[in-house]
C-alpha positions as CSV (number, residue, x, y, z in Angstrom):
1,M,-15.1,-6.0,-19.7
2,S,-13.0,-9.0,-18.9
3,A,-12.7,-10.3,-15.3
4,T,-9.0,-9.4,-15.2
5,R,-9.7,-5.8,-16.3
6,F,-12.5,-5.5,-13.8
7,A,-10.3,-6.8,-11.0
8,V,-7.5,-4.3,-11.9
9,L,-10.0,-1.4,-12.1
10,A,-11.5,-2.4,-8.7
11,L,-8.0,-2.6,-7.2
12,V,-7.1,0.9,-8.4
13,L,-10.4,2.3,-7.1
14,F,-10.1,0.5,-3.8
15,A,-6.5,1.8,-3.3
16,A,-7.7,5.4,-3.8
17,L,-10.1,5.2,-0.9
18,P,-7.4,5.3,1.9
19,A,-5.8,8.4,0.3
20,R,-9.1,10.2,0.5
21,A,-9.5,9.0,4.1
22,Q,-6.0,10.4,4.8
23,M,-6.9,13.8,3.4
24,Q,-10.0,13.8,5.6
25,A,-8.0,12.7,8.6
26,C,-5.5,15.5,8.1
27,A,-8.1,18.2,7.1
28,A,-7.8,19.9,10.5
29,A,-4.0,20.3,10.2
30,Q,-3.2,24.0,10.3
31,T,0.5,24.1,9.6
32,Q,2.9,22.3,7.2
33,T,4.4,20.6,10.3
34,D,0.9,19.4,11.4
35,M,0.2,18.1,7.9
36,N,3.5,16.3,7.7
37,E,3.0,14.7,11.1
38,C,-0.5,13.7,10.2
39,A,0.6,12.2,6.9
40,A,3.3,10.3,8.7
41,R,0.8,8.9,11.3
42,E,-1.6,7.8,8.5
43,Y,1.2,6.1,6.5
44,K,2.5,4.3,9.6
45,K,-1.0,3.1,10.6
46,N,-1.6,1.8,7.0
47,D,1.9,0.3,6.8
48,A,1.2,-1.6,10.1
49,A,-2.1,-2.9,8.8
50,M,-0.4,-4.0,5.6
51,N,2.3,-5.8,7.5
52,A,-0.2,-7.6,9.7
53,L,-2.0,-8.8,6.6
54,Y,1.3,-9.9,5.1
55,Q,2.0,-11.9,8.3
56,Q,-1.5,-13.5,8.1
57,L,-1.0,-14.5,4.5
58,L,2.4,-16.1,5.3
59,T,0.7,-18.5,7.8
60,K,-1.5,-19.8,5.1
61,L,1.3,-20.7,2.7
62,N,3.5,-23.7,2.2
63,Q,7.3,-23.2,2.6
64,R,7.9,-22.7,-1.2
65,Q,5.1,-20.1,-1.4
66,R,6.3,-18.3,1.8
67,S,9.7,-18.0,0.2
68,L,8.3,-16.6,-3.0
69,L,6.1,-14.2,-1.1
70,E,9.1,-13.1,1.1
71,D,11.1,-12.5,-2.1
72,A,8.3,-10.6,-3.7
73,Q,7.8,-8.5,-0.5
74,N,11.4,-7.5,-0.4
75,A,11.3,-6.6,-4.1
76,W,8.2,-4.6,-3.5
77,I,9.8,-2.6,-0.7
78,T,12.7,-1.8,-3.0
79,Y,10.3,-0.8,-5.7
80,R,8.2,1.4,-3.3
81,D,11.2,3.2,-2.0
82,K,12.8,3.8,-5.4
83,Q,9.5,4.8,-7.0
84,C,8.6,7.3,-4.2
85,A,12.2,8.7,-4.4
86,F,11.6,9.3,-8.1
87,Q,8.1,10.6,-7.7
88,T,9.0,13.1,-4.9
89,S,12.3,14.2,-6.4
90,G,10.8,17.5,-7.5
91,A,9.5,18.3,-4.0
92,A,11.6,20.6,-1.8
93,G,11.4,22.4,1.5
94,S,8.9,21.8,4.2
95,V,6.3,20.1,1.9
96,R,8.7,17.3,1.0
97,P,7.8,15.0,3.9
98,L,4.1,15.3,3.1
99,V,4.7,14.4,-0.5
100,E,6.9,11.5,0.5
101,Y,4.4,10.1,3.1
102,D,1.6,10.5,0.6
103,C,3.5,8.4,-2.0
104,L,4.5,5.7,0.5
105,D,0.9,5.6,1.7
106,E,-0.5,5.3,-1.8
107,K,1.9,2.4,-2.7
108,T,1.2,0.7,0.7
109,N,-2.5,0.8,0.2
110,V,-2.3,-0.7,-3.3
111,H,-0.1,-3.5,-2.0
112,H,-2.4,-4.0,1.0
113,A,-5.3,-4.6,-1.5
114,E,-3.1,-7.1,-3.4
115,L,-2.3,-9.0,-0.3
116,N,-5.9,-8.9,0.9
117,R,-7.0,-10.4,-2.4
118,Q,-4.6,-13.3,-2.0
119,L,-5.6,-13.9,1.6
120,N,-9.4,-13.8,0.8
121,C,-9.5,-15.1,-2.7
122,Q,-12.3,-17.4,-3.8
123,G,-11.8,-21.0,-4.5
124,G,-11.3,-21.8,-8.2
125,D,-9.5,-18.5,-8.9
126,P,-6.4,-19.6,-10.9
127,S,-4.5,-16.6,-9.6
128,C,-4.9,-17.7,-6.0
129,V,-2.0,-19.4,-4.3
130,H,-4.0,-21.4,-1.8
């Protein structure tokens, strides 16, 4: 298995862990409203962590790299929102918020892993920006 394939596989597996943690965190929810509120809290918590990591990474980059990362982040936000709108377009009723927050959380956790890899990449890795 090539190093690139291994890294992609590890990223996908790592991204699935927070979703499992969210399911465990929300396991005590008894009503759909409770589940929706719990999913919203988990997403907001993970989104805040991802944004903090993004801000950390920005401080380590030169001006050109910061500009590129900011453009990529804006494009990612657009992608995340449109992809989740598509993925959840079949959900209706009181379950819709849960499905939406789960999608947003999944995308955010994958992106968090991508940013974390850039922030903590090893020297000599040609895909690192610093």
